[in-house]
C-alpha positions, 0 to 999 in steps of 0.5 A: 923526653916524652912523658907517658900520661894516663887520663882518668875520666872523660867528662866535661874536663877530661875530654879536653885534657885528652886533646891537650895531651895529644897536642903536646909533643912531649906527652904520650897518652898511655891509657884512659880510665872511664867509669861508664861501661858504655865507654869501655873499649871506645877510642880516646880520640872518639871520646874527646871528640877529635874526629880521629882515633888515637889508638888508645882504648878506654878501660875501667880496669884501674889495676891495668892502667897503673901496671903501665907505670905512667909518669903521670895521671891527669885526674879529672873525675868528679870529686865534689860529691865523692870526696872519700873516693877521690882522695882514695884514688889520689892516695893510691896513685901516689903510693904506686909512684905515679905523679898526679895533676888533678882538678880536685878536691879543690881544697888540696890546691893549698890545704894548710889552715883550710882542712885538718892535717889528719886529712892531708897527712895520709896524702903526704905520706903516700907521696913520700912512700911512692916518691911522687907528687900531687898538684891540684889546680885549674882555672878557679880555684887555680890560675885566675886566683894564684899566678894571675893575681900574684903576678899582678901584685909584683907591680905594686908599691903598697897592697891594701887588698887583692880581690879575685872575681869570677863573673860568669853566666853559667847557663851553658855549663852542662853539669846538672849535678853542680848547678842544681844539687851543689849550687842550688839553682832552680831550688827554692830560694830558702833552701840551702844547697851543699855549697852554701852550708856553713863552712863549705865556701871556706873549705872550697875557696879558703885555699885561694885566700890562704895561698894568696896570703902566703904568696904575699907573706901575710898571716891571716887572722881569720877567713870569713864567708858570705853569700846572697841569692836572687830569684828568677823573675819568671820561669825559663830553661837552660840546657841542663834543666828548668828554672822555675819562677821564684827559684834561685837563679843568681848567686854571689858569694865572698870568701875573705881573708882577714888581717887586722879587722879588714879583708886583705885577700878576697875571692868573689864569685858572681854567677848568673843564669841570665845576664839581666839578673843582678844588674847592680852586681859586678858586670863581666867584660865580654861574655865573662871571665876572671878579674883581679883588682889590686887596691893600693898604690897604684890601683890595678884591675886586670880582666881575663875574658874567655871564648872558645871556638864554639862561641861559648865562654864556659867551654873556654873555662873547661879547656882552661882547667884542662890545659892548666893541668896538662901543661903543668905535667912536666913541671910536676913530674920534675918536682920533689915528691909531695903535695904541691901548691902553685907556689912550688912550681916554676913558670909553666908555659904552652911549650910546644903548642905553637905549630908551623 
């Protein structure tokens, strides 16, 4: 059975999801939505950089796309700085009976205990009304700290702590809004950007530690957060802009799920704009990636490194988020209606992606 998919946005992740849909024999690209008028009428293959046409023209007509009655929308539009609009989009799709896999808002990957029920109840109601499902995921929050981590714990006799780390150089990550406005890089070190406002880390990545705890049958007492930042020793440039001397150039933060006065589930990010910053912080394997450390009996450390064919680990991370969503479309379409988490889905594989 071929499932018909509409791609919603063609940015850093969306262009890769188009390629991913095209790569799967059980999926058909039925339509593409774009916000940029300059992209309207352009072929999806061109927007995805495939070097060939796919016969699907991009449009900004949302009603026309929903009238196609697709089986699923792959939603990769920016959500961090437009939460009400993103939630309204997702609710609309669900109410129309269209399943959704989405890269955000990230707290929806496991919202219970993270955001008020008043925020998620309308989404669940729309899913029930339309008989459709929503699944929010990616690489982080997502695979690197749900299935990757929880699968490793299946080898444990005793678990004291599960720690999920992202250790990456973000200098080649081409998203100025995220880097400068949301994460605060290139800004005075005493400025507090959106990401580091009190409670924001706990909302964005509290879903990670809450889901890990649920997968381990642990009831958390509290979720705590902390961060530290390092200044640039001198001015330097990255593709997205300039980093002035003394401005923020490295960030380390933790979100800790607490039980009995100690951390049991931890999400930690080490983000640098140059590899020489924070030499005493955890160092990456290869160009960077994700690490799971399970402390207990035995102790385990699992590293996942990433590298795309263009030689960039950040491209690989974007592709990982895209394919985590695309490859899960059949499972989400088959799932009962509702707001799904990684704990609700069966094993998802790259079915159909091995070619002669």
